[in-house]
N, CA, C and O atoms as a Maestro MAE file, in Angstrom:
{
 s_m_m2io_version
 :::
 2.0.0
}

f_m_ct {
 s_m_title
 :::
 protein
 m_atom[252] {
  # First column is atom index #
  i_m_mmod_type
  r_m_x_coord
  r_m_y_coord
  r_m_z_coord
  i_m_residue_number
  s_m_chain_name
  s_m_pdb_residue_name
  s_m_pdb_atom_name
  i_m_atomic_number
  :::
  1 25 -100.648 9.375 74.690 1 A "UNK " " N  " 7
  2 3 -99.975 10.306 75.800 1 A "UNK " " CA " 6
  3 2 -98.326 10.042 75.866 1 A "UNK " " C  " 6
  4 15 -97.603 10.941 76.296 1 A "UNK " " O  " 8
  5 25 -97.788 8.826 75.442 2 A "UNK " " N  " 7
  6 3 -96.732 7.859 75.879 2 A "UNK " " CA " 6
  7 2 -95.945 8.899 74.485 2 A "UNK " " C  " 6
  8 15 -94.736 9.001 74.690 2 A "UNK " " O  " 8
  9 25 -96.251 9.385 73.629 3 A "UNK " " N  " 7
  10 3 -95.760 10.086 71.634 3 A "UNK " " CA " 6
  11 2 -95.444 11.006 72.386 3 A "UNK " " C  " 6
  12 15 -94.225 10.901 72.521 3 A "UNK " " O  " 8
  13 25 -95.981 12.276 73.251 4 A "UNK " " N  " 7
  14 3 -96.139 13.587 73.854 4 A "UNK " " CA " 6
  15 2 -95.088 13.557 74.766 4 A "UNK " " C  " 6
  16 15 -94.392 14.573 74.746 4 A "UNK " " O  " 8
  17 25 -94.797 12.772 75.487 5 A "UNK " " N  " 7
  18 3 -93.732 12.154 76.284 5 A "UNK " " CA " 6
  19 2 -92.198 12.058 75.688 5 A "UNK " " C  " 6
  20 15 -91.169 12.543 76.158 5 A "UNK " " O  " 8
  21 25 -92.418 11.138 74.297 6 A "UNK " " N  " 7
  22 3 -91.189 11.047 74.077 6 A "UNK " " CA " 6
  23 2 -90.586 11.986 73.154 6 A "UNK " " C  " 6
  24 15 -89.393 12.202 72.937 6 A "UNK " " O  " 8
  25 25 -91.914 12.653 72.508 7 A "UNK " " N  " 7
  26 3 -91.494 14.356 71.999 7 A "UNK " " CA " 6
  27 2 -90.637 14.719 73.074 7 A "UNK " " C  " 6
  28 15 -89.422 14.558 72.958 7 A "UNK " " O  " 8
  29 25 -91.144 15.198 74.119 8 A "UNK " " N  " 7
  30 3 -91.145 16.202 74.714 8 A "UNK " " CA " 6
  31 2 -89.355 15.946 75.401 8 A "UNK " " C  " 6
  32 15 -88.517 16.836 75.540 8 A "UNK " " O  " 8
  33 25 -89.229 14.828 75.650 9 A "UNK " " N  " 7
  34 3 -87.790 13.678 76.167 9 A "UNK " " CA " 6
  35 2 -87.301 14.194 75.213 9 A "UNK " " C  " 6
  36 15 -86.422 15.021 75.455 9 A "UNK " " O  " 8
  37 25 -87.557 14.001 74.163 10 A "UNK " " N  " 7
  38 3 -86.409 14.111 72.325 10 A "UNK " " CA " 6
  39 2 -86.077 15.323 72.561 10 A "UNK " " C  " 6
  40 15 -84.891 15.521 72.827 10 A "UNK " " O  " 8
  41 25 -86.620 15.992 72.545 11 A "UNK " " N  " 7
  42 3 -86.428 18.275 72.235 11 A "UNK " " CA " 6
  43 2 -85.501 18.152 73.839 11 A "UNK " " C  " 6
  44 15 -84.394 18.689 73.845 11 A "UNK " " O  " 8
  45 25 -85.906 17.563 74.936 12 A "UNK " " N  " 7
  46 3 -85.063 17.910 75.421 12 A "UNK " " CA " 6
  47 2 -83.691 17.345 76.067 12 A "UNK " " C  " 6
  48 15 -83.043 17.809 77.006 12 A "UNK " " O  " 8
  49 25 -83.344 15.703 74.932 13 A "UNK " " N  " 7
  50 3 -82.249 15.144 75.179 13 A "UNK " " CA " 6
  51 2 -81.224 16.177 74.174 13 A "UNK " " C  " 6
  52 15 -80.005 16.283 74.306 13 A "UNK " " O  " 8
  53 25 -82.258 17.039 72.937 14 A "UNK " " N  " 7
  54 3 -81.281 17.208 71.652 14 A "UNK " " CA " 6
  55 2 -81.074 18.260 72.252 14 A "UNK " " C  " 6
  56 15 -79.858 18.423 72.362 14 A "UNK " " O  " 8
  57 25 -81.873 19.386 72.881 15 A "UNK " " N  " 7
  58 3 -81.573 20.904 73.249 15 A "UNK " " CA " 6
  59 2 -80.261 20.293 74.095 15 A "UNK " " C  " 6
  60 15 -79.267 20.918 73.726 15 A "UNK " " O  " 8
  61 25 -79.923 19.311 75.077 16 A "UNK " " N  " 7
  62 3 -79.047 18.547 75.545 16 A "UNK " " CA " 6
  63 2 -77.402 18.669 75.272 16 A "UNK " " C  " 6
  64 15 -76.360 18.762 75.921 16 A "UNK " " O  " 8
  65 25 -77.939 18.595 73.631 17 A "UNK " " N  " 7
  66 3 -76.414 17.755 73.273 17 A "UNK " " CA " 6
  67 2 -76.054 18.962 72.424 17 A "UNK " " C  " 6
  68 15 -74.920 19.345 72.138 17 A "UNK " " O  " 8
  69 25 -77.163 19.468 72.087 18 A "UNK " " N  " 7
  70 3 -76.561 20.840 71.047 18 A "UNK " " CA " 6
  71 2 -76.059 21.507 71.697 18 A "UNK " " C  " 6
  72 15 -75.294 22.191 71.018 18 A "UNK " " O  " 8
  73 25 -75.986 21.899 73.265 19 A "UNK " " N  " 7
  74 3 -75.869 22.458 74.541 19 A "UNK " " CA " 6
  75 2 -74.160 21.279 74.299 19 A "UNK " " C  " 6
  76 15 -73.075 21.777 74.599 19 A "UNK " " O  " 8
  77 25 -74.185 20.764 74.109 20 A "UNK " " N  " 7
  78 3 -72.516 19.706 74.641 20 A "UNK " " CA " 6
  79 2 -72.123 19.674 73.404 20 A "UNK " " C  " 6
  80 15 -71.104 18.996 73.273 20 A "UNK " " O  " 8
  81 25 -72.464 20.069 72.577 21 A "UNK " " N  " 7
  82 3 -71.365 20.160 71.191 21 A "UNK " " CA " 6
  83 2 -70.795 21.230 71.109 21 A "UNK " " C  " 6
  84 15 -69.572 21.367 71.100 21 A "UNK " " O  " 8
  85 25 -71.745 22.255 71.030 22 A "UNK " " N  " 7
  86 3 -71.744 23.666 71.142 22 A "UNK " " CA " 6
  87 2 -70.459 23.890 72.150 22 A "UNK " " C  " 6
  88 15 -69.471 24.512 71.759 22 A "UNK " " O  " 8
  89 25 -70.541 23.375 73.379 23 A "UNK " " N  " 7
  90 3 -69.455 23.835 73.862 23 A "UNK " " CA " 6
  91 2 -68.234 22.410 74.699 23 A "UNK " " C  " 6
  92 15 -67.959 21.988 75.823 23 A "UNK " " O  " 8
  93 25 -67.894 22.179 73.391 24 A "UNK " " N  " 7
  94 3 -67.519 21.381 73.605 24 A "UNK " " CA " 6
  95 2 -65.120 21.619 73.150 24 A "UNK " " C  " 6
  96 15 -64.392 21.904 72.199 24 A "UNK " " O  " 8
  97 25 -65.038 21.347 74.209 25 A "UNK " " N  " 7
  98 3 -63.806 21.889 74.966 25 A "UNK " " CA " 6
  99 2 -62.761 20.865 73.538 25 A "UNK " " C  " 6
  100 15 -62.168 21.175 72.504 25 A "UNK " " O  " 8
  101 25 -62.940 20.033 74.034 26 A "UNK " " N  " 7
  102 3 -62.043 18.862 72.861 26 A "UNK " " CA " 6
  103 2 -62.956 17.726 72.467 26 A "UNK " " C  " 6
  104 15 -64.153 17.620 72.735 26 A "UNK " " O  " 8
  105 25 -62.109 16.803 71.710 27 A "UNK " " N  " 7
  106 3 -62.484 15.517 70.597 27 A "UNK " " CA " 6
  107 2 -63.211 14.951 71.365 27 A "UNK " " C  " 6
  108 15 -64.414 15.039 71.118 27 A "UNK " " O  " 8
  109 25 -62.749 14.096 72.680 28 A "UNK " " N  " 7
  110 3 -63.988 13.564 73.736 28 A "UNK " " CA " 6
  111 2 -64.481 14.634 74.334 28 A "UNK " " C  " 6
  112 15 -64.560 14.081 75.431 28 A "UNK " " O  " 8
  113 25 -64.960 15.917 74.585 29 A "UNK " " N  " 7
  114 3 -66.046 16.156 74.561 29 A "UNK " " CA " 6
  115 2 -67.212 16.014 73.575 29 A "UNK " " C  " 6
  116 15 -68.215 15.322 73.749 29 A "UNK " " O  " 8
  117 25 -66.824 17.038 72.152 30 A "UNK " " N  " 7
  118 3 -67.671 16.182 71.123 30 A "UNK " " CA " 6
  119 2 -68.009 15.048 70.882 30 A "UNK " " C  " 6
  120 15 -69.166 14.806 70.536 30 A "UNK " " O  " 8
  121 25 -66.814 13.819 71.047 31 A "UNK " " N  " 7
  122 3 -67.468 12.579 70.641 31 A "UNK " " CA " 6
  123 2 -68.616 12.200 72.090 31 A "UNK " " C  " 6
  124 15 -69.776 11.824 71.922 31 A "UNK " " O  " 8
  125 25 -68.280 12.306 72.801 32 A "UNK " " N  " 7
  126 3 -70.041 12.050 73.473 32 A "UNK " " CA " 6
  127 2 -71.182 12.800 73.094 32 A "UNK " " C  " 6
  128 15 -72.326 12.346 73.081 32 A "UNK " " O  " 8
  129 25 -70.748 14.341 72.681 33 A "UNK " " N  " 7
  130 3 -72.294 14.664 72.937 33 A "UNK " " CA " 6
  131 2 -72.660 14.051 71.101 33 A "UNK " " C  " 6
  132 15 -73.831 14.223 70.764 33 A "UNK " " O  " 8
  133 25 -71.725 13.396 70.027 34 A "UNK " " N  " 7
  134 3 -72.228 12.970 69.335 34 A "UNK " " CA " 6
  135 2 -72.351 11.091 69.100 34 A "UNK " " C  " 6
  136 15 -72.975 10.432 68.268 34 A "UNK " " O  " 8
  137 25 -71.902 10.888 69.673 35 A "UNK " " N  " 7
  138 3 -72.721 8.748 70.034 35 A "UNK " " CA " 6
  139 2 -73.819 9.551 70.965 35 A "UNK " " C  " 6
  140 15 -74.894 9.074 70.601 35 A "UNK " " O  " 8
  141 25 -74.089 10.550 72.004 36 A "UNK " " N  " 7
  142 3 -75.263 10.796 72.446 36 A "UNK " " CA " 6
  143 2 -76.947 10.766 71.138 36 A "UNK " " C  " 6
  144 15 -77.997 10.137 70.999 36 A "UNK " " O  " 8
  145 25 -76.107 12.013 70.425 37 A "UNK " " N  " 7
  146 3 -76.833 12.195 69.145 37 A "UNK " " CA " 6
  147 2 -76.846 11.464 68.578 37 A "UNK " " C  " 6
  148 15 -77.810 11.699 67.849 37 A "UNK " " O  " 8
  149 25 -76.209 10.075 68.122 38 A "UNK " " N  " 7
  150 3 -76.703 9.030 67.548 38 A "UNK " " CA " 6
  151 2 -77.270 7.818 68.080 38 A "UNK " " C  " 6
  152 15 -77.394 6.909 67.260 38 A "UNK " " O  " 8
  153 25 -77.738 7.535 69.560 39 A "UNK " " N  " 7
  154 3 -78.266 7.512 70.325 39 A "UNK " " CA " 6
  155 2 -79.987 7.928 69.934 39 A "UNK " " C  " 6
  156 15 -80.939 7.193 69.672 39 A "UNK " " O  " 8
  157 25 -79.929 8.705 69.985 40 A "UNK " " N  " 7
  158 3 -81.605 9.785 69.831 40 A "UNK " " CA " 6
  159 2 -81.987 9.549 68.715 40 A "UNK " " C  " 6
  160 15 -83.142 9.238 68.423 40 A "UNK " " O  " 8
  161 25 -80.857 9.694 67.785 41 A "UNK " " N  " 7
  162 3 -81.287 8.884 66.328 41 A "UNK " " CA " 6
  163 2 -81.793 7.340 65.817 41 A "UNK " " C  " 6
  164 15 -82.507 7.087 64.846 41 A "UNK " " O  " 8
  165 25 -81.233 6.460 66.721 42 A "UNK " " N  " 7
  166 3 -81.195 5.290 66.875 42 A "UNK " " CA " 6
  167 2 -82.548 4.887 67.153 42 A "UNK " " C  " 6
  168 15 -83.418 4.315 66.496 42 A "UNK " " O  " 8
  169 25 -82.474 5.347 68.305 43 A "UNK " " N  " 7
  170 3 -84.126 4.838 69.165 43 A "UNK " " CA " 6
  171 2 -85.437 5.657 68.630 43 A "UNK " " C  " 6
  172 15 -86.537 5.388 69.113 43 A "UNK " " O  " 8
  173 25 -85.293 6.693 67.589 44 A "UNK " " N  " 7
  174 3 -86.130 7.458 67.170 44 A "UNK " " CA " 6
  175 2 -86.925 5.938 65.909 44 A "UNK " " C  " 6
  176 15 -88.005 5.348 65.949 44 A "UNK " " O  " 8
  177 25 -85.699 5.829 64.936 45 A "UNK " " N  " 7
  178 3 -85.484 5.039 63.966 45 A "UNK " " CA " 6
  179 2 -86.067 3.111 64.757 45 A "UNK " " C  " 6
  180 15 -86.234 2.220 63.924 45 A "UNK " " O  " 8
  181 25 -86.224 2.869 65.843 46 A "UNK " " N  " 7
  182 3 -86.465 1.843 66.054 46 A "UNK " " CA " 6
  183 2 -87.851 1.967 66.355 46 A "UNK " " C  " 6
  184 15 -88.589 1.034 66.039 46 A "UNK " " O  " 8
  185 25 -88.254 2.837 66.840 47 A "UNK " " N  " 7
  186 3 -89.803 3.489 66.854 47 A "UNK " " CA " 6
  187 2 -90.353 3.335 65.838 47 A "UNK " " C  " 6
  188 15 -91.375 2.650 65.798 47 A "UNK " " O  " 8
  189 25 -89.855 3.906 64.763 48 A "UNK " " N  " 7
  190 3 -90.490 4.251 63.862 48 A "UNK " " CA " 6
  191 2 -90.619 2.399 62.817 48 A "UNK " " C  " 6
  192 15 -91.636 1.729 62.637 48 A "UNK " " O  " 8
  193 25 -89.444 2.156 62.437 49 A "UNK " " N  " 7
  194 3 -89.866 0.774 62.454 49 A "UNK " " CA " 6
  195 2 -90.672 -0.532 63.170 49 A "UNK " " C  " 6
  196 15 -90.880 -1.625 62.645 49 A "UNK " " O  " 8
  197 25 -91.130 -0.012 64.760 50 A "UNK " " N  " 7
  198 3 -91.657 -0.825 65.172 50 A "UNK " " CA " 6
  199 2 -93.122 -0.429 64.744 50 A "UNK " " C  " 6
  200 15 -93.889 -1.336 64.421 50 A "UNK " " O  " 8
  201 25 -93.525 0.804 64.726 51 A "UNK " " N  " 7
  202 3 -94.543 1.392 64.290 51 A "UNK " " CA " 6
  203 2 -94.977 1.067 63.096 51 A "UNK " " C  " 6
  204 15 -96.168 1.106 62.788 51 A "UNK " " O  " 8
  205 25 -93.769 0.615 62.096 52 A "UNK " " N  " 7
  206 3 -94.556 -0.132 60.936 52 A "UNK " " CA " 6
  207 2 -94.917 -1.104 60.673 52 A "UNK " " C  " 6
  208 15 -95.799 -1.192 59.819 52 A "UNK " " O  " 8
  209 25 -94.516 -1.980 61.145 53 A "UNK " " N  " 7
  210 3 -94.084 -3.579 61.070 53 A "UNK " " CA " 6
  211 2 -95.955 -4.013 62.150 53 A "UNK " " C  " 6
  212 15 -96.641 -5.003 61.896 53 A "UNK " " O  " 8
  213 25 -96.345 -2.839 63.366 54 A "UNK " " N  " 7
  214 3 -97.572 -3.454 63.972 54 A "UNK " " CA " 6
  215 2 -98.320 -2.777 62.795 54 A "UNK " " C  " 6
  216 15 -99.428 -3.193 63.135 54 A "UNK " " O  " 8
  217 25 -98.650 -1.861 61.371 55 A "UNK " " N  " 7
  218 3 -99.856 -1.313 60.811 55 A "UNK " " CA " 6
  219 2 -99.819 -2.506 60.398 55 A "UNK " " C  " 6
  220 15 -100.689 -3.351 60.611 55 A "UNK " " O  " 8
  221 25 -98.675 -2.680 59.698 56 A "UNK " " N  " 7
  222 3 -98.157 -3.639 58.398 56 A "UNK " " CA " 6
  223 2 -99.009 -5.308 58.831 56 A "UNK " " C  " 6
  224 15 -99.573 -6.218 58.222 56 A "UNK " " O  " 8
  225 25 -98.723 -5.024 59.970 57 A "UNK " " N  " 7
  226 3 -99.661 -6.295 60.849 57 A "UNK " " CA " 6
  227 2 -98.174 -7.599 60.923 57 A "UNK " " C  " 6
  228 15 -98.446 -8.766 60.641 57 A "UNK " " O  " 8
  229 25 -97.221 -7.356 61.176 58 A "UNK " " N  " 7
  230 3 -96.108 -8.447 60.861 58 A "UNK " " CA " 6
  231 2 -95.449 -8.480 62.563 58 A "UNK " " C  " 6
  232 15 -94.451 -9.062 62.989 58 A "UNK " " O  " 8
  233 25 -96.516 -7.555 63.323 59 A "UNK " " N  " 7
  234 3 -95.521 -7.431 65.047 59 A "UNK " " CA " 6
  235 2 -97.319 -7.498 65.663 59 A "UNK " " C  " 6
  236 15 -98.300 -6.956 65.153 59 A "UNK " " O  " 8
  237 25 -97.235 -8.517 67.129 60 A "UNK " " N  " 7
  238 3 -98.082 -7.980 67.712 60 A "UNK " " CA " 6
  239 2 -98.050 -6.683 68.230 60 A "UNK " " C  " 6
  240 15 -96.852 -6.410 68.293 60 A "UNK " " O  " 8
  241 25 -98.917 -5.413 68.773 61 A "UNK " " N  " 7
  242 3 -98.673 -4.771 69.579 61 A "UNK " " CA " 6
  243 2 -97.854 -4.672 71.115 61 A "UNK " " C  " 6
  244 15 -96.936 -3.979 71.552 61 A "UNK " " O  " 8
  245 25 -98.499 -5.483 71.522 62 A "UNK " " N  " 7
  246 3 -97.723 -6.060 72.821 62 A "UNK " " CA " 6
  247 2 -96.041 -6.787 72.839 62 A "UNK " " C  " 6
  248 15 -95.367 -6.870 73.866 62 A "UNK " " O  " 8
  249 25 -95.580 -7.274 71.438 63 A "UNK " " N  " 7
  250 3 -94.753 -7.433 71.483 63 A "UNK " " CA " 6
  251 2 -93.226 -7.074 71.979 63 A "UNK " " C  " 6
  252 15 -92.288 -7.812 71.676 63 A "UNK " " O  " 8
  :::
 }
 m_bond[251] {
  # First column is bond index #
  i_m_from
  i_m_to
  i_m_order
  :::
  1 1 2 1
  2 2 3 1
  3 3 4 2
  4 3 5 1
  5 5 6 1
  6 6 7 1
  7 7 8 2
  8 7 9 1
  9 9 10 1
  10 10 11 1
  11 11 12 2
  12 11 13 1
  13 13 14 1
  14 14 15 1
  15 15 16 2
  16 15 17 1
  17 17 18 1
  18 18 19 1
  19 19 20 2
  20 19 21 1
  21 21 22 1
  22 22 23 1
  23 23 24 2
  24 23 25 1
  25 25 26 1
  26 26 27 1
  27 27 28 2
  28 27 29 1
  29 29 30 1
  30 30 31 1
  31 31 32 2
  32 31 33 1
  33 33 34 1
  34 34 35 1
  35 35 36 2
  36 35 37 1
  37 37 38 1
  38 38 39 1
  39 39 40 2
  40 39 41 1
  41 41 42 1
  42 42 43 1
  43 43 44 2
  44 43 45 1
  45 45 46 1
  46 46 47 1
  47 47 48 2
  48 47 49 1
  49 49 50 1
  50 50 51 1
  51 51 52 2
  52 51 53 1
  53 53 54 1
  54 54 55 1
  55 55 56 2
  56 55 57 1
  57 57 58 1
  58 58 59 1
  59 59 60 2
  60 59 61 1
  61 61 62 1
  62 62 63 1
  63 63 64 2
  64 63 65 1
  65 65 66 1
  66 66 67 1
  67 67 68 2
  68 67 69 1
  69 69 70 1
  70 70 71 1
  71 71 72 2
  72 71 73 1
  73 73 74 1
  74 74 75 1
  75 75 76 2
  76 75 77 1
  77 77 78 1
  78 78 79 1
  79 79 80 2
  80 79 81 1
  81 81 82 1
  82 82 83 1
  83 83 84 2
  84 83 85 1
  85 85 86 1
  86 86 87 1
  87 87 88 2
  88 87 89 1
  89 89 90 1
  90 90 91 1
  91 91 92 2
  92 91 93 1
  93 93 94 1
  94 94 95 1
  95 95 96 2
  96 95 97 1
  97 97 98 1
  98 98 99 1
  99 99 100 2
  100 99 101 1
  101 101 102 1
  102 102 103 1
  103 103 104 2
  104 103 105 1
  105 105 106 1
  106 106 107 1
  107 107 108 2
  108 107 109 1
  109 109 110 1
  110 110 111 1
  111 111 112 2
  112 111 113 1
  113 113 114 1
  114 114 115 1
  115 115 116 2
  116 115 117 1
  117 117 118 1
  118 118 119 1
  119 119 120 2
  120 119 121 1
  121 121 122 1
  122 122 123 1
  123 123 124 2
  124 123 125 1
  125 125 126 1
  126 126 127 1
  127 127 128 2
  128 127 129 1
  129 129 130 1
  130 130 131 1
  131 131 132 2
  132 131 133 1
  133 133 134 1
  134 134 135 1
  135 135 136 2
  136 135 137 1
  137 137 138 1
  138 138 139 1
  139 139 140 2
  140 139 141 1
  141 141 142 1
  142 142 143 1
  143 143 144 2
  144 143 145 1
  145 145 146 1
  146 146 147 1
  147 147 148 2
  148 147 149 1
  149 149 150 1
  150 150 151 1
  151 151 152 2
  152 151 153 1
  153 153 154 1
  154 154 155 1
  155 155 156 2
  156 155 157 1
  157 157 158 1
  158 158 159 1
  159 159 160 2
  160 159 161 1
  161 161 162 1
  162 162 163 1
  163 163 164 2
  164 163 165 1
  165 165 166 1
  166 166 167 1
  167 167 168 2
  168 167 169 1
  169 169 170 1
  170 170 171 1
  171 171 172 2
  172 171 173 1
  173 173 174 1
  174 174 175 1
  175 175 176 2
  176 175 177 1
  177 177 178 1
  178 178 179 1
  179 179 180 2
  180 179 181 1
  181 181 182 1
  182 182 183 1
  183 183 184 2
  184 183 185 1
  185 185 186 1
  186 186 187 1
  187 187 188 2
  188 187 189 1
  189 189 190 1
  190 190 191 1
  191 191 192 2
  192 191 193 1
  193 193 194 1
  194 194 195 1
  195 195 196 2
  196 195 197 1
  197 197 198 1
  198 198 199 1
  199 199 200 2
  200 199 201 1
  201 201 202 1
  202 202 203 1
  203 203 204 2
  204 203 205 1
  205 205 206 1
  206 206 207 1
  207 207 208 2
  208 207 209 1
  209 209 210 1
  210 210 211 1
  211 211 212 2
  212 211 213 1
  213 213 214 1
  214 214 215 1
  215 215 216 2
  216 215 217 1
  217 217 218 1
  218 218 219 1
  219 219 220 2
  220 219 221 1
  221 221 222 1
  222 222 223 1
  223 223 224 2
  224 223 225 1
  225 225 226 1
  226 226 227 1
  227 227 228 2
  228 227 229 1
  229 229 230 1
  230 230 231 1
  231 231 232 2
  232 231 233 1
  233 233 234 1
  234 234 235 1
  235 235 236 2
  236 235 237 1
  237 237 238 1
  238 238 239 1
  239 239 240 2
  240 239 241 1
  241 241 242 1
  242 242 243 1
  243 243 244 2
  244 243 245 1
  245 245 246 1
  246 246 247 1
  247 247 248 2
  248 247 249 1
  249 249 250 1
  250 250 251 1
  251 251 252 2
  :::
 }
}
């Protein structure tokens, strides 16, 4: 259930970033959208690495 929420939330975030970047009127606006995009990607990678660690037995699910 949590994965579904994260997937929907991530999709909503990506849609918002796409709109923000498309509507950017200045470098500052573009920068904000790109920083948000990087945050989303970093979060996804962190979750993926944590899942891999659990699967390989290097980390307990409660950590």
